[in-house]
N, C-alpha and C positions, 0 to 999 in steps of 0.2 A: 584630431585624434582618429576618425574613420579612415581618414587617407592613410596614417602610417600603420594603423591595423591591418589594412588591406594589403599594403606593400609586404608586412611581416609574414600574412598568409601566403602570397604569391612566393616568397623565398623558401618558405617550408616546404610547398607543394613542388618546387623545382628540385630542391634536393632529394626529396622523395622518390622523384622520376629518376634521377640519376642514379640512386642507389638501386632501385629495381633493374633499370637497364644494365648496370654493371653485374648484377647476380644473374641475368639472363645470359649474358654474354660469357660469363664464368662457366655457367652451367653447359651452353652451347659447346664451348672449348673442351670442356672434360668429355661431353659426349662424343665430339669428334675424336678426341684421343682414344676413348673407349673403342669407337668402330675401327681404328688404325690397330689397336691391340688385338681385336677379335680377327681381323682380316691378315695377322701377321704370316700365315702361312702363304696366302696369296703375294704378299710382298716379298716374301723369301724366294718364291717361285720365280716371280719378276726377275729380282736381283740374279738368281741363277742361269735364267736364261740370258740376261745380259752379259754375264760373265762367260757363258758359252759363247756367246756371238763374239766376245772379245778374243776368247781362247781360238776360235775358227779364222778370225781375221791374223792373229799373229802366226797361226799355223801355216796360213795361204802365203804370209810373207816371209817363210823359212829360205834360207839361202839355198839356191838350187845350182847344183854343178852341171857343166855341159857333158853330154854324152860322148866319150871317147871311144877310140878302136877297142881298148881294152875291156870295154864294158860289153862287147858283142861277143856273143857264143856262137859257135859255128857246128853244125852237126858233123860228126866224123864220118858219116856215111854220104854226106852229099853237102858241098860247100854252098848250094844254094837255098840251104835251109838254116836261118839264123833266129836268135832271139836276143833281145837287147832291151833296156829299160826306157820307159816312156819319160820319165825324169829322174834325176838323182838327188836324194835330199843330203844336205849337210857335208860330210867330209867325203862323200862317195861311196858309203856303205849300206844305204837304203835306197831300194829300187821302187819307185811310186809307180805300179803298173808296168806291164811287159807288153813288148811288141812282137809277135810271131811272123816270120816272113818264110814262105816255101814255094820255091818253083813258080814266081812271079806274083803270088796272092801276099796279102798283108791283113792283119788282124790285131787290133789293140785288145788288151784286157785290163782295164783300168783298177780292177779289184784285187789284183795280183799284186802283192807286197812282198818283196824278197830281197835277200842280203846280196850285198855285192863283195868285191875283193876277191879272197879266195875261196868265197862261198858262192861266188856267182853262179846264175842257173846254167843248165845244161839243156841241150836239145839233141834229138835223136830222130831219124827217119827209117823205120824198118817194118818189116811185116811182122805183126805181133801174133795174128791168128791164122795165118796161112791161107787167106784168101786172094792172094797175089796182088793187094793193094797195100802200100807202105804208110802206116800211121804215123803221126807226129806225136813225139812224147818230149815234154816238157818237164823238168825237175828243177826244184829249188829249195831254198832254207828259208823259213820263215822266222827263224830265231835260234840262237843257242846259248848255253850258259852251263854253270855248273850242274851237271846231272840231266841237262835239256838239250835236245836237238829235235828241232819242228821240221822234218822234211815233208816235201808235199810234191805231188806228181799230177800231170794232166794228160789225157789221151786225146788227140785232135783228130777229125776227119780230115783225111788228105784234100779232098775236094772242095770242103767249105770252110775249113778251120774251125769249125764248131766243136766245141768239148764235147766229148762223148760220156755217156752216163758210165760212171765207176761205182761200184758197192763202198761204202765207207768203212773206215777201219773199226769204228763203233759196231757197224752192223755185221761185220766180218765175225768179231769177237763174240757177239752175242748168239750169232748162230753156230759157230763152231768150237767155240772155247769154254770149258768150265774150270773154274779153279777155286781152292779154298785156302785159306791162311789161318793156321792155328797158332796160337800164341800160348807158350806155358811160361812157366816162372824163370826159365834160363834157356829156352830154346823157341824157334819159330819154325814149323813145318808147312812146307808149301805143297800142294796136290794140284796136278793140271791134267786134264784129258783134253784131248782135240779130236774131233769127231767120234767120240766113244771110245778113243784109244787112250789109255793112261800113260802118261809120261812118268819118268824116274822121278819119284819124291825127293825133295831137299829138304835138309835140315840146317838151320844156321843158327849160330849162338847170338842170343839177345843180347844187344850192346847197350849199354848206359847212354842216356840222351838221344836216343833214337826217336823217341816221341811217339806218336800214335801209329798203329799199323793198321792196314785194309784188311778187310774180311776176305777179299779176294783180289787177284791181281790185277792192276790198273795199267791200260795200254795207252801209248800215245805221246808222251813227254819224251821220247827217245825213238824216232822213226826215221829209218833212212829207206829211200828208194834209189834203185840203181838199174841198168840195164845190163844183164849178164847173158850170153848165149841166145840171143835174140828174145829174151823175155823181160818184162818188167817185174823186177823182183822187190821185196819189201822184207825189212828185218825191224821188228818193234819190240822193246824191251817191256817186261812186265815187272811192276813195281809192288813191292808188298808193304811199302812205307814211302815217305818223301826222301826222294833220290836213294832209296834201297831197292836193288834190280835183283832178281832171281835167274832169269834167263831170256832168251829170244824167242817170239813166235815169228816164223818164216814163212812166205808165201809167195807165189807168183799169180798174175792176173791173167786170166782166160776170157774169151768172149763166149758168152752165154746168153741166148734169148734176147738178143739186143741190149746187153750189159756186159761191162767188164766186171768179172766176179773173182774171188779169190779161189786158188785152186793148190795142190800140192802143199797143203799146211803140214807144218812140223813144230813141235817146240822142244827146244833143247836147254837143258839147265846149265847154266854156267855162272859160277860166282865171279862178280866184279871188283876190281880193286879200286879204291876211292879215288886213286889218282887218275885212273881213266876217265871218270866223269869230269874230274876238275880239268881235264885236258880240253874242254869243250869250250872253256872261257877264251 
């Protein structure tokens, strides 16, 4: 009897031990799951980082096109001044980086991203400031679409091909332009002053579906750079709403105290037809 009683007690103890162990394991697994849930932000961050790395890998493997003669732009003033892409992405309309060659010197600008095809970059060699040395001017489009044309320009030192300091469009507008957009029930009034001189005010009918209007004109979404009469000239449209434009701010760059700054500023009111901006597509 004592022997069977001892065996029975051993079986009962073994079952109790297994039950406790199983409960501990379940509790531990629940705690582990809780810890994972609490650190879900870190998990998402790791996954996002992994996706970013995958996207970078895919991007680096995009099909590249060879640079051809049609992709090279020559300065009309000097055949020894050239600009062409470092590499061409996809169907040949995206230039990843630009190379500037001028009179035996060459420099790469990997962060310049330009359009190709009919929008391919321009390059010029001319004396912009009258000091007897000819600067290198590079013009290109960063992108275009309905109501958008993102022109870009750089002025390079002819000796080093280093980019010279240019006053930004945002700084130029802040320094020289004041504007106000007043919206009534059926009309929009636009007032502009440039360097304290008031331009002719403009009134346009408020159209259904135009959406929100700006409190003042916004510049930069339609900006053209060109070389005219020996000057680097800029024309940028003022928007009073999304793809709604009232007129153009025009100016040229002049060299002042070691920096290219805006001069000869003028704002002219002009009502644009919608078809004009659709032509950017």
